[in-house]
C-alpha positions as CSV (number, residue, x, y, z in Angstrom):
1,M,-73.7,-141.7,62.5
2,E,-71.0,-140.4,60.3
3,N,-68.6,-140.0,63.1
4,I,-69.2,-143.4,64.5
5,S,-68.7,-145.3,61.3
6,S,-66.2,-144.9,58.5
7,A,-66.9,-145.5,54.8
8,V,-65.5,-148.6,53.3
9,A,-62.7,-147.8,50.9
10,A,-63.9,-147.7,47.4
11,S,-60.9,-148.3,45.2
12,G,-59.2,-151.6,44.7
13,A,-55.9,-150.2,45.9
14,Q,-57.5,-149.1,49.1
15,K,-59.2,-152.4,49.6
16,H,-55.9,-154.3,49.4
17,G,-54.0,-151.7,51.4
18,S,-51.4,-149.3,50.0
19,A,-47.8,-150.1,49.9
20,K,-47.3,-147.5,52.6
21,A,-49.8,-149.2,54.8
22,H,-48.0,-152.5,54.4
23,V,-44.6,-151.0,55.2
24,Q,-46.1,-149.1,58.1
25,K,-47.6,-152.3,59.5
26,F,-44.3,-154.2,59.1
27,G,-42.4,-151.3,60.7
28,G,-45.0,-151.1,63.5
29,F,-44.6,-154.8,64.2
30,L,-40.8,-154.5,64.3
31,A,-41.1,-151.5,66.6
32,G,-43.4,-153.5,68.8
33,M,-40.6,-155.9,69.4
34,V,-37.9,-153.3,69.9
35,M,-39.5,-150.3,71.6
36,P,-40.5,-152.1,74.9
37,N,-36.9,-153.1,75.3
38,I,-35.3,-149.7,74.5
39,G,-34.4,-149.4,78.2
40,A,-32.3,-152.5,78.0
41,F,-30.5,-151.1,74.8
42,I,-29.8,-147.9,76.7
43,A,-28.5,-149.8,79.7
44,W,-26.1,-151.7,77.4
45,G,-25.1,-148.5,75.6
46,L,-24.3,-146.6,78.8
47,I,-22.3,-149.5,80.1
48,T,-20.4,-149.8,76.8
49,A,-19.8,-146.0,76.6
50,L,-18.5,-145.9,80.1
51,F,-16.5,-149.0,80.8
52,I,-15.0,-150.5,77.6
53,P,-11.2,-150.0,77.3
54,T,-11.8,-146.9,75.1
55,G,-14.7,-145.6,77.2
56,W,-15.2,-142.6,79.4
57,L,-14.3,-144.6,82.6
58,P,-12.5,-147.8,81.6
59,N,-13.2,-150.7,84.0
60,P,-12.1,-154.3,83.1
61,S,-14.6,-155.8,85.6
62,F,-17.7,-153.9,84.4
63,N,-16.6,-154.4,80.8
64,K,-17.4,-158.1,81.2
65,L,-21.1,-157.2,81.1
66,V,-20.9,-155.8,77.6
67,T,-20.6,-158.9,75.5
68,P,-23.2,-161.1,77.4
69,M,-25.7,-158.3,77.3
70,I,-25.6,-157.8,73.5
71,T,-25.1,-161.4,72.7
72,Y,-27.8,-163.0,74.9
73,L,-29.9,-160.5,76.8
74,L,-31.0,-158.2,74.1
75,P,-31.9,-160.8,71.4
76,L,-33.7,-162.9,74.1
77,L,-35.8,-159.9,75.1
78,I,-36.7,-159.2,71.4
79,G,-37.6,-162.8,70.8
80,Y,-39.7,-163.0,74.0
81,T,-41.5,-159.8,73.1
82,G,-42.1,-160.9,69.5
83,G,-43.7,-164.2,70.8
84,K,-45.7,-162.3,73.4
85,I,-47.1,-160.0,70.7
86,I,-48.4,-163.0,68.8
87,Y,-49.7,-165.1,71.7
88,G,-49.2,-163.5,75.2
89,T,-46.9,-165.0,77.8
90,R,-47.0,-168.5,76.3
91,G,-45.9,-167.1,73.0
92,G,-43.2,-165.1,74.7
93,V,-41.7,-168.1,76.5
94,A,-41.7,-170.1,73.3
95,G,-40.1,-167.2,71.4
96,A,-37.3,-166.9,73.9
97,I,-36.5,-170.6,73.7
98,A,-36.5,-170.6,69.9
99,T,-34.3,-167.5,69.9
100,I,-31.5,-169.1,71.9
101,G,-31.0,-171.5,69.0
102,V,-30.1,-168.7,66.5
103,I,-28.0,-167.0,69.1
104,I,-25.8,-170.0,69.7
105,G,-25.9,-170.9,66.0
106,S,-24.4,-167.7,64.8
107,P,-21.2,-165.7,65.5
108,I,-22.9,-162.4,65.1
109,T,-25.5,-160.6,67.2
110,M,-28.9,-162.1,66.4
111,F,-31.4,-159.2,66.4
112,L,-32.8,-160.2,63.0
113,G,-32.9,-163.8,64.0
114,A,-34.8,-162.9,67.2
115,M,-37.3,-160.9,65.1
116,I,-37.9,-164.1,63.0
117,M,-37.9,-166.8,65.7
118,G,-39.8,-165.0,68.4
119,P,-43.0,-164.3,66.4
120,L,-42.7,-167.7,64.6
121,A,-42.6,-169.6,67.9
122,G,-45.6,-167.6,69.2
123,Y,-47.6,-168.3,66.1
124,I,-46.9,-172.0,66.1
125,I,-47.9,-172.4,69.8
126,K,-51.0,-170.3,69.1
127,R,-52.1,-172.6,66.2
128,F,-51.4,-175.7,68.3
129,D,-53.5,-174.4,71.2
130,K,-56.3,-173.6,68.8
131,A,-56.1,-177.0,67.2
132,I,-56.4,-178.9,70.6
133,D,-58.9,-176.5,72.2
134,G,-61.6,-178.6,74.0
135,K,-59.9,-181.9,73.2
136,I,-57.6,-182.3,76.3
137,P,-58.9,-184.7,78.9
138,A,-59.7,-183.1,82.3
139,G,-56.7,-183.0,84.5
140,F,-54.1,-183.2,81.7
141,E,-54.2,-179.4,80.8
142,M,-51.0,-178.4,82.6
143,L,-49.1,-181.4,81.2
144,V,-50.2,-180.7,77.6
145,N,-49.6,-176.9,78.0
146,N,-46.1,-177.2,79.4
147,F,-44.9,-180.0,77.2
148,S,-46.3,-178.4,74.0
149,I,-44.2,-175.3,74.6
150,G,-41.1,-177.4,75.5
151,I,-41.4,-179.7,72.4
152,F,-42.3,-177.1,69.8
153,S,-39.9,-174.4,71.0
154,G,-37.2,-177.0,71.5
155,I,-37.6,-178.1,67.9
156,L,-37.5,-174.5,66.7
157,A,-34.3,-173.8,68.7
158,L,-32.7,-176.7,66.9
159,L,-33.9,-175.4,63.5
160,G,-32.7,-172.0,64.4
161,F,-29.3,-173.3,65.4
162,S,-28.9,-175.4,62.2
163,F,-30.5,-173.3,59.5
164,V,-31.9,-169.9,60.5
165,G,-28.8,-168.7,62.4
166,P,-26.4,-169.4,59.5
167,F,-28.9,-167.9,56.9
168,V,-29.4,-164.7,58.9
169,T,-25.6,-164.5,59.3
170,T,-25.2,-164.5,55.6
171,V,-27.9,-161.9,55.1
172,S,-26.4,-159.7,57.9
173,D,-22.9,-160.0,56.4
174,A,-24.3,-158.9,53.0
175,L,-26.2,-155.9,54.5
176,G,-23.1,-154.9,56.5
177,A,-20.9,-155.1,53.5
178,A,-23.3,-153.1,51.4
179,A,-23.6,-150.5,54.1
180,Q,-19.8,-150.3,54.4
181,W,-19.4,-149.9,50.7
182,I,-22.0,-147.1,50.5
183,T,-20.2,-145.4,53.4
184,N,-16.7,-145.8,51.8
185,I,-17.8,-144.2,48.5
186,H,-19.4,-141.3,50.5
187,M,-22.9,-142.0,49.1
188,L,-24.5,-142.6,52.5
189,P,-25.7,-139.0,52.9
190,L,-28.1,-139.4,50.0
191,I,-30.1,-141.8,52.2
192,A,-31.6,-138.7,53.8
193,I,-33.7,-138.4,50.6
194,L,-35.6,-141.5,51.8
195,V,-35.3,-141.2,55.6
196,E,-36.6,-137.6,56.1
197,P,-39.9,-138.0,54.1
198,A,-40.3,-141.5,55.7
199,K,-40.2,-139.9,59.2
200,V,-43.0,-137.5,58.4
201,L,-45.1,-140.4,57.0
202,F,-44.4,-142.6,60.0
203,L,-42.5,-145.1,58.0
204,N,-39.4,-144.6,60.1
205,N,-39.9,-147.7,62.3
206,A,-39.6,-150.0,59.3
207,I,-36.3,-148.3,58.3
208,N,-34.8,-147.7,61.7
209,H,-35.6,-150.9,63.6
210,G,-35.6,-153.2,60.6
211,I,-32.4,-152.1,58.9
212,F,-30.4,-149.4,60.7
213,D,-30.4,-150.9,64.2
214,P,-29.1,-154.3,63.3
215,I,-26.4,-152.9,61.1
216,G,-25.5,-150.3,63.7
217,I,-25.3,-152.9,66.5
218,A,-22.9,-155.0,64.3
219,Q,-20.7,-152.0,63.6
220,A,-20.7,-150.9,67.2
221,K,-19.7,-154.4,68.4
222,A,-16.8,-154.4,65.9
223,V,-15.5,-150.8,66.1
224,G,-17.2,-149.3,69.1
225,K,-19.6,-146.9,67.3
226,S,-21.9,-146.6,64.3
227,I,-23.1,-143.8,62.1
228,F,-26.3,-145.8,61.5
229,F,-27.6,-144.8,64.9
230,L,-27.5,-141.2,63.8
231,L,-29.3,-141.4,60.4
232,E,-32.9,-141.4,61.7
233,T,-32.5,-140.0,65.2
234,D,-30.6,-136.8,64.2
235,P,-32.7,-133.9,65.5
236,G,-31.0,-131.2,63.4
237,P,-33.2,-131.2,60.2
238,G,-36.4,-130.9,62.2
239,L,-34.9,-128.2,64.4
240,G,-34.1,-126.1,61.3
241,V,-37.8,-126.2,60.2
242,L,-39.1,-125.2,63.6
243,L,-36.6,-122.3,63.9
244,A,-37.6,-121.0,60.5
245,Y,-41.2,-120.8,61.7
246,A,-40.1,-119.2,65.0
247,F,-38.3,-116.4,63.2
248,F,-40.3,-116.0,60.0
249,G,-43.6,-117.7,60.5
250,K,-46.9,-116.0,61.2
251,G,-49.9,-116.7,63.4
252,T,-50.2,-119.8,65.5
253,A,-47.4,-121.5,63.6
254,K,-45.0,-118.7,64.7
255,T,-46.2,-118.6,68.4
256,S,-46.2,-122.4,68.8
257,A,-42.8,-123.0,67.2
258,P,-40.5,-122.0,70.1
259,G,-42.3,-124.5,72.4
260,A,-42.1,-127.1,69.8
261,V,-38.3,-126.5,69.5
262,L,-37.9,-127.5,73.2
263,I,-40.1,-130.6,72.9
264,H,-38.4,-131.7,69.7
265,F,-34.7,-130.9,70.5
266,F,-34.6,-131.7,74.2
267,G,-37.5,-134.0,74.6
268,G,-36.8,-136.0,71.5
269,I,-40.4,-136.1,70.2
270,H,-39.8,-135.6,66.5
271,E,-43.4,-135.9,65.5
272,I,-44.1,-132.5,66.9
273,Y,-42.6,-130.9,63.7
274,F,-44.4,-133.1,61.3
275,P,-47.6,-130.9,61.1
276,Y,-45.4,-127.9,60.1
277,I,-44.2,-129.8,57.1
278,L,-47.6,-131.3,56.2
279,M,-49.1,-127.8,56.1
280,N,-46.4,-126.8,53.6
281,P,-44.9,-129.9,51.9
282,L,-42.2,-127.9,50.2
283,L,-40.5,-127.9,53.6
284,L,-39.5,-131.5,52.8
285,L,-36.7,-129.8,50.8
286,G,-35.5,-128.3,54.1
287,V,-35.3,-131.5,56.1
288,I,-33.8,-133.5,53.2
289,G,-31.2,-130.8,52.6
290,G,-30.4,-130.7,56.3
291,G,-30.3,-134.5,56.5
292,I,-27.8,-134.8,53.6
293,A,-25.6,-132.1,55.0
294,A,-25.6,-133.6,58.5
295,D,-25.0,-137.2,57.2
296,F,-22.1,-135.9,55.0
297,T,-20.5,-134.2,58.0
298,F,-20.9,-137.4,60.0
299,V,-19.2,-139.4,57.3
300,V,-16.3,-137.0,56.8
301,T,-15.7,-136.6,60.6
302,G,-16.2,-140.3,61.4
303,A,-19.1,-139.6,63.8
304,G,-21.1,-142.4,65.4
305,L,-23.0,-143.5,68.5
306,V,-22.3,-146.5,70.7
307,A,-25.9,-147.7,70.8
308,T,-29.4,-146.9,69.5
309,C,-30.7,-143.5,70.6
310,S,-34.3,-143.3,71.6
311,P,-35.9,-140.9,71.8
312,G,-34.0,-138.7,69.4
313,S,-33.2,-136.0,72.0
314,I,-29.9,-134.1,72.0
315,I,-29.5,-135.3,75.6
316,A,-29.8,-139.0,74.6
317,V,-27.4,-138.3,71.7
318,I,-24.8,-136.9,74.0
319,L,-25.2,-139.8,76.5
320,M,-24.7,-142.3,73.6
321,S,-21.6,-140.6,72.3
322,P,-18.2,-142.4,72.5
323,K,-15.3,-141.0,74.3
324,G,-13.6,-138.4,72.2
325,G,-16.4,-138.6,69.6
326,L,-18.8,-135.9,70.9
327,F,-17.6,-133.0,68.8
328,P,-18.1,-134.6,65.3
329,I,-21.7,-135.6,66.4
330,L,-22.6,-132.1,67.6
331,F,-20.9,-130.5,64.6
332,G,-22.9,-132.6,62.2
333,I,-26.2,-131.9,64.0
334,A,-25.4,-128.2,63.9
335,V,-24.6,-128.3,60.2
336,G,-27.8,-130.1,59.5
337,S,-29.8,-127.6,61.5
338,V,-28.3,-124.6,59.8
339,V,-28.8,-126.0,56.3
340,S,-32.4,-127.0,57.1
341,F,-33.0,-123.5,58.6
342,L,-31.7,-121.7,55.6
343,I,-33.7,-123.7,53.1
344,S,-36.9,-123.6,55.2
345,S,-36.6,-119.9,55.9
346,V,-36.9,-119.1,52.2
347,I,-39.9,-121.3,51.9
348,V,-41.6,-120.0,55.0
349,K,-41.0,-116.3,54.1
350,R,-42.4,-116.9,50.6
351,S,-45.6,-118.5,52.0
352,A,-48.5,-116.1,52.2
353,Y,-50.3,-115.9,55.5
354,T,-54.1,-116.2,55.4
355,E,-56.8,-116.5,58.0
356,D,-57.0,-120.2,57.2
357,A,-53.3,-120.8,58.0
358,D,-53.9,-121.4,61.7
359,Q,-56.7,-123.9,60.9
360,A,-54.3,-125.6,58.4
361,L,-51.8,-126.2,61.3
362,S,-54.5,-127.6,63.4
363,D,-55.7,-129.9,60.6
364,A,-52.2,-131.0,60.0
365,Q,-51.8,-131.9,63.7
366,S,-55.0,-134.0,63.4
367,K,-53.6,-135.6,60.2
368,V,-50.4,-136.6,62.1
369,S,-52.5,-138.3,64.8
370,Q,-54.3,-140.2,62.2
371,M,-51.1,-141.2,60.3
372,K,-49.6,-142.3,63.6
373,A,-52.5,-144.6,64.2
374,E,-52.3,-146.0,60.7
375,S,-48.6,-146.8,61.2
376,K,-49.7,-149.5,63.7
377,G,-51.6,-151.7,61.4
378,K,-53.6,-152.2,58.2
379,A,-56.7,-150.0,57.7
380,A,-59.9,-151.9,58.0
381,A,-63.4,-151.3,57.0
382,A,-65.3,-149.9,60.0
383,T,-68.5,-151.4,61.4
384,T,-71.6,-149.3,62.0
385,A,-72.8,-149.2,65.6
386,T,-76.5,-149.9,66.1
387,V,-77.2,-149.8,69.8
388,S,-80.2,-151.8,70.9
389,K,-79.5,-152.1,74.7
390,M,-77.4,-150.5,77.4
391,P,-74.0,-152.2,77.4
392,S,-72.3,-153.3,80.6
393,L,-68.7,-153.1,79.4
394,I,-67.1,-150.7,76.9
395,I,-63.4,-151.2,76.0
396,F,-61.0,-148.7,74.5
397,A,-58.4,-150.7,72.6
398,C,-55.1,-149.5,71.1
399,D,-51.9,-151.3,70.0
400,A,-50.3,-151.3,73.4
401,G,-53.3,-150.6,75.6
402,M,-51.6,-147.7,77.4
403,G,-51.6,-144.0,76.9
404,S,-54.0,-143.3,73.9
405,S,-56.7,-145.8,74.9
406,A,-56.6,-144.6,78.5
407,M,-57.3,-141.1,77.2
408,G,-60.4,-142.2,75.4
409,E,-61.6,-144.2,78.4
410,T,-61.3,-141.1,80.7
411,L,-63.1,-138.9,78.1
412,L,-66.0,-141.2,77.5
413,R,-66.4,-142.1,81.2
414,K,-66.8,-138.4,82.0
415,K,-69.3,-137.8,79.2
416,L,-71.3,-140.8,80.4
417,K,-71.3,-139.4,84.0
418,D,-72.4,-136.0,82.7
419,A,-75.2,-137.6,80.9
420,G,-76.4,-139.3,84.1
421,I,-75.3,-142.8,82.9
422,T,-73.4,-144.6,85.7
423,E,-74.1,-148.3,85.1
424,I,-71.6,-148.8,82.2
425,E,-68.0,-149.9,83.0
426,V,-65.4,-148.3,80.8
427,R,-61.9,-149.8,80.6
428,H,-58.9,-149.8,78.2
429,S,-56.9,-152.7,76.9
430,P,-54.3,-153.8,74.3
431,V,-56.2,-154.8,71.1
432,N,-55.0,-158.4,71.4
433,E,-56.3,-158.7,75.0
434,I,-59.8,-157.3,74.8
435,P,-61.9,-159.0,77.4
436,A,-64.3,-161.6,75.9
437,D,-67.3,-160.0,77.6
438,A,-66.7,-156.6,76.0
439,E,-69.9,-155.4,74.2
440,I,-68.6,-152.2,72.7
441,V,-65.1,-151.6,71.5
442,F,-63.8,-148.1,70.5
443,T,-60.6,-148.4,68.5
444,Q,-58.6,-146.7,65.8
445,Q,-59.5,-147.5,62.2
446,S,-56.2,-149.3,61.6
447,L,-57.0,-151.8,64.4
448,A,-60.7,-152.5,63.7
449,E,-60.0,-155.8,61.9
450,R,-57.9,-157.1,64.8
451,A,-60.4,-156.0,67.4
452,A,-63.2,-157.8,65.5
453,S,-61.2,-161.0,65.4
454,V,-60.6,-160.9,69.1
455,V,-64.2,-160.2,70.1
456,P,-66.3,-161.2,67.1
457,N,-69.6,-160.6,68.9
458,A,-68.8,-157.1,70.1
459,T,-69.8,-153.9,68.2
460,I,-66.6,-152.2,66.9
461,I,-66.7,-148.4,66.7
462,T,-63.8,-146.8,64.9
463,V,-62.5,-143.3,65.6
464,N,-59.7,-141.3,63.9
465,N,-58.2,-140.6,67.3
466,F,-59.2,-141.1,70.9
467,L,-60.1,-137.4,71.4
468,D,-63.0,-137.6,68.9
469,N,-65.6,-135.9,71.0
470,K,-68.2,-136.0,68.3
471,A,-68.0,-139.8,68.0
472,Y,-68.6,-140.1,71.8
473,D,-71.4,-137.6,71.8
474,N,-73.1,-139.4,68.9
475,Y,-72.7,-142.7,70.6
476,I,-74.2,-141.5,73.9
477,A,-77.2,-140.1,71.9
478,T,-77.9,-143.7,70.7
479,L,-78.1,-145.1,74.3
480,P,-81.6,-145.9,75.5
481,A,-81.4,-143.7,78.5
482,Q,-82.9,-140.4,79.6
483,Q,-80.2,-137.9,79.3
484,P,-80.2,-134.4,80.7
485,K,-80.0,-131.8,78.0
486,D,-77.7,-128.8,78.3
487,A,-75.9,-130.2,81.3
488,P,-74.3,-127.2,83.0
489,V,-70.6,-126.6,82.6
490,K,-69.3,-125.1,85.9
491,I,-67.2,-122.0,85.6
492,P,-64.0,-123.1,87.4
493,D,-62.0,-121.0,89.8
494,L,-58.7,-122.7,89.1
495,I,-57.4,-124.3,85.8
496,V,-54.0,-126.1,85.9
497,F,-51.7,-127.1,83.1
498,A,-49.8,-130.2,84.1
499,C,-46.8,-131.8,82.5
500,D,-44.1,-134.1,83.8
501,A,-41.8,-131.4,85.0
502,G,-44.3,-128.6,85.2
503,M,-42.0,-126.2,83.3
504,G,-41.7,-125.3,79.6
505,S,-44.5,-127.0,77.8
506,S,-47.2,-126.6,80.4
507,A,-46.3,-122.9,80.9
508,M,-46.8,-122.4,77.2
509,G,-50.3,-123.8,77.4
510,E,-51.1,-121.7,80.4
511,T,-50.1,-118.5,78.6
512,L,-52.1,-119.4,75.6
513,L,-55.3,-120.2,77.4
514,R,-55.0,-117.2,79.7
515,K,-54.8,-114.9,76.7
516,K,-57.8,-116.7,75.1
517,L,-59.9,-116.3,78.3
518,K,-59.0,-112.6,78.5
519,D,-59.9,-112.1,74.8
520,A,-63.3,-113.9,75.5
521,G,-64.0,-111.6,78.4
522,L,-63.8,-114.5,80.9
523,T,-62.2,-113.1,84.0
524,G,-61.8,-114.4,87.5
525,I,-60.4,-117.8,86.4
526,E,-57.0,-118.5,87.8
527,V,-54.7,-120.4,85.4
528,K,-51.5,-122.0,86.6
529,H,-49.0,-124.7,85.6
530,A,-47.6,-127.5,87.8
531,P,-45.8,-130.9,87.7
532,V,-48.4,-133.6,87.3
533,N,-47.6,-135.0,90.7
534,E,-48.0,-131.6,92.4
535,I,-51.4,-130.4,91.0
536,P,-53.1,-128.3,93.6
537,A,-56.0,-130.1,95.4
538,N,-58.4,-127.3,94.6
539,A,-57.8,-127.6,90.8
540,E,-61.2,-128.0,89.0
541,V,-59.9,-128.4,85.5
542,V,-56.6,-129.9,84.4
543,F,-55.2,-129.8,80.9
544,T,-52.5,-132.4,80.4
545,Q,-50.8,-134.5,77.8
546,Q,-52.4,-137.7,76.7
547,S,-49.7,-139.9,78.4
548,L,-50.2,-138.2,81.8
549,V,-54.0,-138.5,82.0
550,E,-54.0,-141.3,84.5
551,R,-51.4,-139.7,86.8
552,A,-53.3,-136.4,86.7
553,A,-56.6,-138.2,87.6
554,G,-54.8,-140.0,90.5
555,T,-53.5,-136.7,91.9
556,V,-56.8,-134.8,91.7
557,P,-59.6,-137.4,91.3
558,N,-62.4,-134.8,91.5
559,A,-61.1,-132.6,88.8
560,T,-62.1,-132.6,85.1
561,I,-59.1,-133.9,83.1
562,I,-58.9,-132.6,79.5
563,P,-56.2,-134.4,77.5
564,V,-54.5,-132.5,74.6
565,N,-52.2,-133.8,71.8
566,N,-49.9,-130.9,72.7
567,F,-50.1,-127.7,74.8
568,L,-50.5,-125.6,71.7
569,D,-53.9,-127.2,70.8
570,N,-55.9,-124.1,69.9
571,K,-59.0,-126.1,68.9
572,T,-59.3,-127.7,72.3
573,Y,-59.0,-124.4,74.1
574,D,-61.4,-122.7,71.8
575,A,-64.0,-125.4,72.2
576,Y,-63.6,-125.3,76.0
577,I,-64.1,-121.5,76.1
578,V,-67.3,-121.8,73.9
579,S,-68.7,-124.3,76.5
580,L,-68.0,-121.8,79.3
581,K,-69.6,-118.9,77.5
582,E,-72.7,-121.0,76.7
583,H,-73.1,-121.9,80.3
584,M,-72.9,-118.2,81.3
585,V,-75.6,-117.4,78.7
586,H,-77.9,-120.2,80.0
587,A,-77.2,-119.2,83.6
């Protein structure tokens, strides 16, 4: 059962959580308040960039939207989301009410205040509800529920207005003054020494959303733009590393790098270059050098964006650029890319290629998936699954209850079906909203403790990532059911690679698998690529990204959906081809 359970950490440092884990957890919590509302930030940024007096299309009427959105809408959304994370909709409502106090009680934009008051209000309401649980007379539930929110959140709004708002104002002014001082003495570029390694370790959320965004918003409100929106989102340093591999790399790293360039630079998914650095940590020198060069150029040229840029795509950067300020931004990104490329090229060329290099990249990709999971919470000791009966409900739980848990749900449901087990319901859910009747919960190691607190009577099974086939196979083997052995794997006539647009990235996967099929002597299988909403009805197997699994299944419900971390996932394709060849032997 090694793949179902994880060993409890042995050292005291591991037991109490590393400093990195604590910072990751804090950053993940901050990101949980900000990321769901990025669309609102972008809307405000676009309206600001277009319609302020110095914007691309000045419009006095539309400009009236700018101040109310940043003063009231955005902090209220953050406060609501913070409360909701703690205690659902009740916590969200309380968080929004408490947040209005700090908004009115301060002359500055209250993002930091919202990040304090929202979760605090949600926590207090949660504790109150727990304290009176089962003690409310029948018929008085609605009265108590509504008045408790009104009273507690009203008191918090008053406290926020009187104390928290002025305190946060003082802190924000100090941070802003320190940031301006560092900028004035031209020391800001050295921050790349912290930022670039932090990105690779998934510590970027704590830095970006906890520090850079509030300072950047304050600067943008005052002068119309801020360099702090560029420090973490700049795609230049990562681009330099990927280009070095594209020109001078070998093996899978070289062939996969061009596709990764497109995903990173235009798609804004920076984590795609992290495995290339993890397999050769000396490349940190490349991204640090590129980051320092880019930030220095930004400082000298006065570059800055009007709002937070997410994801860090060159397209998003351009859209968030102020009127007349695009060239300094593009020039800084170009300088960072070139410096990173020159440093990384030397390191890549000096790195000897071995037969294990391709496996090293694959291992590094798996490590990135694990680190991303760890960035969402504190690692917890896993529980061992001992199955004594057939469960009726299995839940896949992740932080948001969206893409990654849905992937695992799809994968296990298919494995259960192939094993002839049809009576088990499999669903996915946010970890804080796991149904009370769940009997088995699959979750990431970092979320095991939270899952166990939500459903204490359920069996918690931890996985490094939701594509851990061995964990699911081992679990199915423990179920008290007659399972067919060597279930046949049908040789498909049509395999489709599906992505959102059906262009670059899916075409790369198509080319890679077609070559592997040819090398394996498997002919007669048509391999194509298509947009996820236009998958041919006769497709029998669909490879797609984790976030598109549900849409693919909705388009071709009878096809086998195989999720991949990225379309250059050699291990997944190799395992699939092995299963096909085994079927041919048995047949």
